[in-house]
C-alpha positions as CSV (number, residue, x, y, z in Angstrom):
1,M,86.3,135.5,171.6
2,S,85.0,138.2,169.5
3,K,82.1,137.6,166.9
4,L,85.0,138.4,164.4
5,E,87.6,135.9,165.7
6,Y,85.0,133.4,165.5
7,L,83.9,134.2,162.0
8,V,87.6,133.3,161.0
9,Y,87.6,130.1,162.8
10,Q,84.3,128.8,161.6
11,N,85.3,129.9,157.9
12,S,89.0,129.2,158.1
13,G,88.9,126.4,155.4
14,K,87.5,129.2,152.9
15,L,90.4,131.6,153.4
16,N,93.8,131.4,151.5
17,D,97.4,132.4,152.9
18,S,97.1,136.2,151.7
19,E,93.7,136.2,153.3
20,I,94.7,135.2,156.4
21,R,97.4,137.3,157.2
22,V,95.2,140.1,156.1
23,I,92.3,139.5,159.0
24,Q,95.1,138.4,161.3
25,F,96.5,142.2,160.8
26,I,93.0,143.6,160.9
27,I,92.3,141.8,164.1
28,N,95.5,142.5,165.5
29,N,95.1,146.2,164.8
30,A,91.6,146.4,165.3
31,K,91.5,150.1,166.7
32,A,93.4,151.4,164.0
33,C,91.7,149.7,161.1
34,K,88.1,150.5,162.1
35,G,88.1,153.9,161.1
36,L,89.5,153.3,157.6
37,S,87.8,153.2,154.2
38,L,88.1,150.1,152.0
39,T,90.6,151.8,149.7
40,E,92.8,152.7,152.9
41,L,92.7,149.5,154.3
42,A,93.7,148.1,150.9
43,R,96.6,150.4,150.5
44,K,97.7,150.2,153.8
45,L,97.9,146.1,153.5
46,Y,99.3,146.6,149.7
47,V,96.3,144.6,148.4
48,S,93.6,145.4,146.0
49,R,89.8,146.5,147.1
50,S,88.5,143.6,145.6
51,A,90.8,141.2,147.8
52,I,89.5,142.6,150.9
53,F,85.8,142.1,149.4
54,R,86.4,138.8,148.7
55,L,87.8,138.2,152.1
56,C,84.6,139.7,153.4
57,K,82.5,137.3,151.3
58,H,84.6,134.3,152.2
59,L,83.8,135.2,156.3
60,G,80.1,135.1,155.3
61,L,79.7,139.1,155.5
62,S,77.3,141.2,152.9
63,G,80.8,143.5,152.5
64,Y,83.2,145.8,153.8
65,G,80.4,147.9,155.4
66,E,79.7,144.7,157.6
67,L,83.1,143.9,158.7
68,K,83.8,147.5,159.8
69,F,80.6,147.4,161.8
70,I,81.8,143.6,163.4
71,L,85.0,145.6,163.7
72,N,83.9,148.7,165.6
73,E,81.7,146.5,168.0
74,M,85.1,144.3,168.9
75,V,86.8,147.5,169.6
76,Q,84.1,148.8,171.8
77,E,84.2,145.5,173.4
78,Q,88.1,145.6,174.1
79,E,87.7,148.8,175.3
80,Q,84.9,148.1,177.8
81,S,86.9,145.1,178.9
82,E,90.1,146.9,179.4
83,K,88.0,149.2,181.7
84,N,86.4,146.2,184.0
85,K,89.1,144.0,184.0
86,V,90.8,143.3,187.3
87,L,93.9,141.1,186.2
88,T,94.0,138.1,188.1
89,N,96.7,135.2,187.7
90,N,94.6,131.8,187.7
91,F,95.8,130.2,184.8
92,S,97.3,127.7,186.9
93,S,94.5,126.7,188.6
94,D,92.1,127.0,186.0
95,L,94.3,124.5,184.2
96,I,94.7,121.8,187.1
97,K,90.9,122.3,187.6
98,E,90.2,121.3,183.8
99,T,92.9,118.7,183.7
100,E,91.2,117.1,186.8
101,N,87.8,117.0,184.9
102,L,89.4,115.9,181.8
103,V,91.1,113.0,183.6
104,K,87.3,112.0,185.1
105,N,85.6,112.4,182.0
106,F,88.1,110.2,179.9
107,Q,88.1,107.3,182.9
108,S,84.5,107.2,182.3
109,L,84.7,106.3,178.9
110,N,84.5,102.7,177.2
111,L,86.8,102.8,174.2
112,D,86.6,99.2,173.1
113,P,84.4,99.9,170.4
114,F,86.3,102.7,169.4
115,F,89.6,100.9,169.4
116,T,88.2,98.0,167.7
117,D,87.4,100.3,164.6
118,L,90.6,101.9,164.9
119,S,92.6,98.8,164.6
120,K,90.1,97.2,161.7
121,A,90.1,100.9,159.5
122,E,92.2,100.2,156.3
123,H,92.6,103.8,156.1
124,K,92.3,107.1,158.9
125,Y,92.0,110.3,157.8
126,I,92.5,113.6,159.9
127,Y,90.9,116.6,159.1
128,S,91.0,119.8,160.9
129,T,89.2,123.5,160.7
130,G,91.9,125.8,161.3
131,W,95.8,126.2,161.5
132,I,95.8,125.6,165.3
133,Q,93.6,122.3,164.9
134,Q,96.0,121.3,162.0
135,M,98.9,121.4,164.4
136,L,96.8,119.4,166.6
137,S,96.1,117.0,163.5
138,D,99.9,116.5,162.7
139,Y,100.4,115.6,166.5
140,L,97.7,112.8,166.3
141,S,98.9,111.5,163.5
142,H,102.6,111.4,164.6
143,E,101.5,109.9,168.0
144,L,99.2,107.0,165.9
145,L,102.4,106.2,163.9
146,L,104.2,105.3,166.9
147,F,102.1,102.5,167.5
148,G,102.1,101.2,164.0
149,I,99.1,103.3,162.8
150,S,99.6,105.0,159.6
151,S,97.2,108.3,158.5
152,I,96.7,110.9,156.0
153,V,96.8,114.4,157.2
154,L,94.2,116.4,154.8
155,P,94.1,120.1,154.3
156,A,92.0,122.4,155.5
157,A,89.7,122.6,152.6
158,V,86.3,121.3,152.0
159,S,86.9,119.9,148.8
160,E,89.5,117.5,150.9
161,L,86.4,116.0,152.6
162,E,84.5,115.4,149.5
163,M,87.6,113.9,147.7
164,V,87.3,111.4,151.0
165,G,83.4,110.8,150.5
166,K,84.4,109.6,147.0
167,I,87.1,107.1,148.0
168,A,86.2,105.9,151.4
169,E,85.9,102.0,151.6
170,K,83.9,100.2,154.4
171,G,85.4,100.7,157.7
172,D,87.5,103.7,157.0
173,M,88.0,106.5,159.9
174,L,87.6,110.1,159.6
175,F,89.0,112.2,162.5
176,I,87.7,115.9,162.6
177,I,89.4,118.3,164.9
178,S,87.6,121.7,165.2
179,Y,87.0,124.4,167.8
180,T,83.6,124.7,168.3
181,G,82.4,121.8,166.2
182,D,79.5,124.1,164.5
183,N,81.3,125.0,161.2
184,K,78.2,124.6,158.7
185,E,79.9,123.9,155.5
186,I,81.5,121.0,157.3
187,N,78.6,119.6,159.0
188,D,76.8,120.2,155.6
189,E,79.3,117.8,153.9
190,L,79.2,115.1,156.4
191,G,75.4,115.2,156.1
192,K,75.6,114.3,152.5
193,F,78.1,111.2,153.3
194,E,75.3,110.0,155.3
195,M,73.1,109.8,152.1
196,V,75.8,108.6,149.5
197,N,78.6,107.2,151.5
198,N,77.6,105.5,155.0
199,K,81.2,103.5,155.0
200,L,83.1,106.1,157.1
201,R,83.3,106.0,160.9
202,Y,83.5,110.1,162.0
203,V,85.7,110.7,165.1
204,S,85.2,114.2,166.6
205,F,87.4,116.3,168.6
206,T,85.6,119.5,169.9
207,D,85.6,122.3,172.9
208,L,82.3,122.7,173.0
209,K,80.1,119.7,174.8
210,Q,77.0,120.2,172.8
211,N,77.6,120.9,169.2
212,K,76.5,119.7,165.4
213,L,79.5,117.7,164.9
214,A,79.6,115.4,168.1
215,S,76.1,114.8,166.8
216,L,77.1,113.7,163.7
217,S,79.9,111.5,164.9
218,D,80.3,107.9,166.0
219,Y,82.6,108.8,168.5
220,N,83.6,112.3,170.0
221,F,86.2,113.3,172.4
222,Y,85.9,116.6,174.2
223,Y,89.2,118.9,175.2
224,P,89.0,121.4,177.4
225,T,90.1,125.0,176.7
226,V,91.8,127.2,179.4
227,K,91.9,131.1,179.0
228,F,95.1,132.9,179.7
229,S,94.9,135.5,182.7
230,S,95.5,138.4,180.5
231,S,93.9,138.0,177.1
232,N,91.3,136.5,175.5
233,D,93.2,133.9,173.9
234,V,92.9,130.2,175.1
235,S,95.5,127.4,175.6
236,F,95.2,124.1,173.5
237,I,97.6,122.1,176.1
238,L,94.7,119.9,177.2
239,A,93.6,118.7,173.7
240,Y,97.3,117.1,173.1
241,T,96.8,115.5,176.5
242,L,93.6,113.9,175.5
243,V,95.5,112.4,172.4
244,D,98.2,111.3,174.5
245,F,95.3,109.6,177.0
246,I,93.7,108.1,174.1
247,I,97.2,106.5,172.5
248,N,98.3,105.4,175.6
249,K,95.0,103.8,176.5
250,F,95.0,102.2,173.0
251,D,98.6,100.7,173.7
252,I,97.3,98.9,177.2
253,W,94.2,97.8,174.9
254,Q,96.2,96.3,172.1
255,K,98.7,94.4,174.7
256,E,95.7,93.0,176.7
257,K,94.0,92.0,173.4
258,S,97.8,90.3,172.3
259,D,97.8,88.7,175.5
260,K,94.4,86.9,175.4
261,N,94.9,85.8,172.0
262,G,98.3,84.3,173.1
263,K,96.4,82.2,175.9
């Protein structure tokens, strides 16, 4: 993942639909855009100069000059990668390996405390940090509903987190699905929660095993991603597999608990 793509992931909650389309075009056409002036790029995208400047600010950049610098670095990295690339089709083997790791790690978890808190929580909120994670949020919500657990999927805006912090009741659960787990704005907001409202139970889903979000959470789950063979993009299929593992285990836990109570 390039630095520019990382900034988009990190700040996705600040971007509106128009800004997302603009930055996606720039990333997908980096070589053509890197030499354009602010006016030329604005004209090419049919947006105002100020719209692009605001986009830069939302990405945490000082201005268009810094965006061009990062864009040039991105193009140079891509060109060097193309020169050095030896195309190998190892996606299947990597997927099998990471699936085995996921199974092994999942089997080592003691999920009784998590399932107990989940079953007792009056309200369950699901928050995500980007559009890929938003799809995973919808999937998690759907799978929970299959077993009678309703949840509220929040839009990817920090203001939504602020709202939850104000209305949360004791025992409520907040799921946070992130790619890196190091979105500073979100982690800072969760830190504020701890000072004014410690009623929430945090559950994080992240790719990286060492990250700030996981350290703030009561329960954390890690999903591996697998790089596609011929691009820098990654597959999130194992994140969905992890959700299925959790839901299946929860179903078993519920039935075992019901059997014990019935005796």
